[in-house]
Structure formats: C-alpha cells, structure tokens
Steps between C-alpha positions, in 0.01 A plus 500: 500500500819316580808716459771314319845515662722434204868513415422739214323746723787505750766542234316793343494670840882496505542706184716807445853595402803463724645786704481636852476871587434656840296813557364652818139611526392787722244427767149499359608524138388295199458125522660477844237699683291343773141582575151364524427279203157379391539139388319406182173309535496123487426336161138429414428217501759411760771256406442148623746229592408171329733283705814354359773268632538518876737362758367243743655365822742209460730291727799682655824523304812327631731765352713740700285746693519866591440613858138478623253760620429641151252454224543581138205648310516425130281694255390256230389739223388218273348304786293790629612435860763594753631185666664477844807280529685392816855625453658232721364196322391643160144376529189677370264590784130443430304670223603822335361852530279576203627787277478623142845443344688644800864585428614658832467417870646640818436455877510719803807447723300290747357288218137572600391680184571441132477757224448347156519682165186360338640567153196398299290749694549860616557406865738392768363220721556529873490146642510340845723197428337295780127560442543581129266797549575766243398844384581699184678832485445680168833627357458524121546280193712190517720532809814290456731523801468581872763592757467545874690770688731345766288642783183358347326838481446518124488297181613632164315357196610535136196572285593397149186609318564224244665746263865595447426788263325835521204477729644217709501526876795671668392455861611329814206480741576540872290292742491593869499163677328638813189581298558293183414795280687673217628828642681632193648422162864560400565572134818322404498447121300294253450129566639455851614140555691394812543684831731443797569686826846556644565314826459814714182596320626846406492439124304292251600423141264429211583376151282641223498514120825691453648556841519452875319737735659577837235580760537673835283253690443740790339758277377264224655705219751438224832670564697362202451304183770282344443477127537146361384469142571127495171447687581399861294223661619332820659692787670426830693708753793374707451478883696819560284695258802613297463301179217419262492196276271552199429251223488633143346212300552642151861595569569165669672657799459574869583864566682566829401852607613723785178560694613843622619656176313291245824431312553167328802321649492191282289306252523126560415278199213270609391287208179516295232721656610539866167563671501484881771553765548474873794540737606287798469647851881532524511686169770267358295344219226603260286241327362584157237308302610469137148455366562367148800288605315311778792586729578697814826692502690536827674839512794581726403851610854599602660401172187575297521182293301183450648209697278227363160428351246249638242322286144540625153459339367657188462878477624608847342838584508538877790481747486528879763422765379351829536723807791289634676500161521122479275460192402679187149436366449537127154521339497322163223663297455227239586192708251620768746408777745656745863381491667526842875567484721436799739793530764278660500229236412717204257232382125448478407314817122484453224568248166621630192440281157346512428175677405165354256531211530875456625677189743775600589597141419868439422567867744790451650576846588866440521629858662354814500653849625360832330581828489381858247225557185666637 
C-alpha cells in the first residue's frame, strides 16, 4: 500500500495552540525515561513501494558550484528512492537506492554507511553507498527522521507511529552503529518529528507533538522538556550549541530558544507554515522554508529578523546547508526538485531534478544529508 505524503497530513501534524512553557523532568521519570523498548511488529501484509517519479542522471549544471569531495543524499519520499547527487556539479549519480517513502537520511562521518528512515515501513535501512548492499534494522512504526552523533557512534530515529493522539508513538530509537542494532528507546513525547545533535554531541533535541525534548546524549535520557503547544516541527542548533531554532508552522514563527535554559529569546515571523530550518556553519544566518509561501526566509541570527525571502519551488519542506556554507539546498515537496541557493548571492543558482524524459513532480524530496564521497 502506497503511503500518501500529502500537504493535509503534514498540516494536521502541526496542530496545537500557541505558548511555550519549560519544565524539568527528573531522571527516569514519565515520558522522558530511557530503557529497552520492544518495537511494534511490522504490518501484515508488509507495505510495498509501487515506484513513483524518480531522478535520473543528467548533464552537469553550469551554475556556481560548492566545494567538491561531498555527496548529497536526497530522500525522495514520493519517488521511493534515495538519490545521490554530486555536490560540486549538482548532477545525479546513477540509480537511486530503493526505499518505501523514505523521509530521512544521514551518513557516518566517513561517508561509508547511510542510515535511511524507511518511513513506509517499520525499519531503518543501513546502506553501503558504493555497493548498494543494505540491511534493515527494525525500529517501530513509520520512522521519520534520523540524526547521527558527531562521533558516528549512534543514530537517533524518531518513530512517529503514524498517530499524533493517544496511543501514538513517543519514542526515539537508539541504534548502535558498531552493531547496527537498536540498543534502547527514549520516550520523548507523542509524535516525535525532527531530531538534531549539538556540535559536541553532548545533547540532542527532538521536536514532538507539543514540545521539544532535550536529551543527554551520553546517557540517552531526557533531562528537560520545553513545552510548545504551537506544534513544533523543524529544528536546528547553532554551531556553538547555545541556541535552538524551532519552526512553529501553525503560529507562523521561528522560535529562538536558549539551549541551556529552554527560555524563548525571540519569535521571528516566518510566513505561512514555516516547516524546516538550518543554520550556516558560522552561525550568522538561519534559512527557513516557508512551506505554503513557496519561499525561503533568510534570518539574521544576531538581529533575529528576516533579511529577505527567496522564491524556490512548490511546497518547500527540507532545508540543508552544505558543509562549507556556500549553498543551501531546499527540497520542494510538490515540485519534486531541489532548489540550490548561493549564500553569497542570495539567489537560486541551480535546480536539481530528474533528467530528460523523467517526471519529477511529486517526487517529494523530504530529507537531505551531506557526506564525504565514499
């Protein structure tokens, strides 16, 4: 059964009333406790991926190029593949990795292993990007996002459960990359969405139905929850690990939060349904996908204000800054393309989509990760 990735479904996931409250949870208490979790069994019959629009190789772009040595891996939820793209020349490399509506992808620091949230299934795929050999790690229903610890020792996986109400999943699965097994589950709150590690790997932050969970990544346990009834979605942390940038789609703002205290320092207006966010390596700019406006907002992080907006494709839902900070890649869910923004020019310098004869519409690039070329 093909799982539809629709605008309606994503907007419903952003529900709730506005307001942020911080409370601290004692170790091992309530929804923040960590421990062995038994993932739910796979669906019977198993979901199947019928195909869908895919990206194919095409001639190199002549647009401005980021520095070489990196690949981008783009999760095409509607295309049922993860495609590899050369970051230097914006070209699609060979055929894609087969998935079932994958929405998240991440790589080890050396680029030799990929971890893909196989959202239409109950698994994370572990893939060798060269041989394309892969194996499945069972994590629970409908994993959405994956994040790699900076040292490459573990992967956090948000297990959405497909339900934002009572009975929905509240778990982040922890995968040990040395054994590629789930070693524990962290209970964070119903309907976990996006997850990010701080640069030093000491903390991880997870958006869920009505808050943000702060995790001690050394002990894999929640140490604080930041209540956000506006329904947080996207999240990024500045390079110094001091500030969180959290999108609140229903409220139409990006909340700027002190990562240490959990206090909200500012709420930056960010158009209609701000969905995804990422921060440049120097921490000076945040880029926010305004999903229903088909725009990306450029936020001055010092002044906490929008400097400009940049028109991209239809329904932008993923944002990722290249490791050298020269480009911002934006996944356009409805256009089925990636708009590449030059951070120097503030303009779209390339559009990555299918090659000649392909139909990229509804390919739905919902996850973008950069990694060293293997």
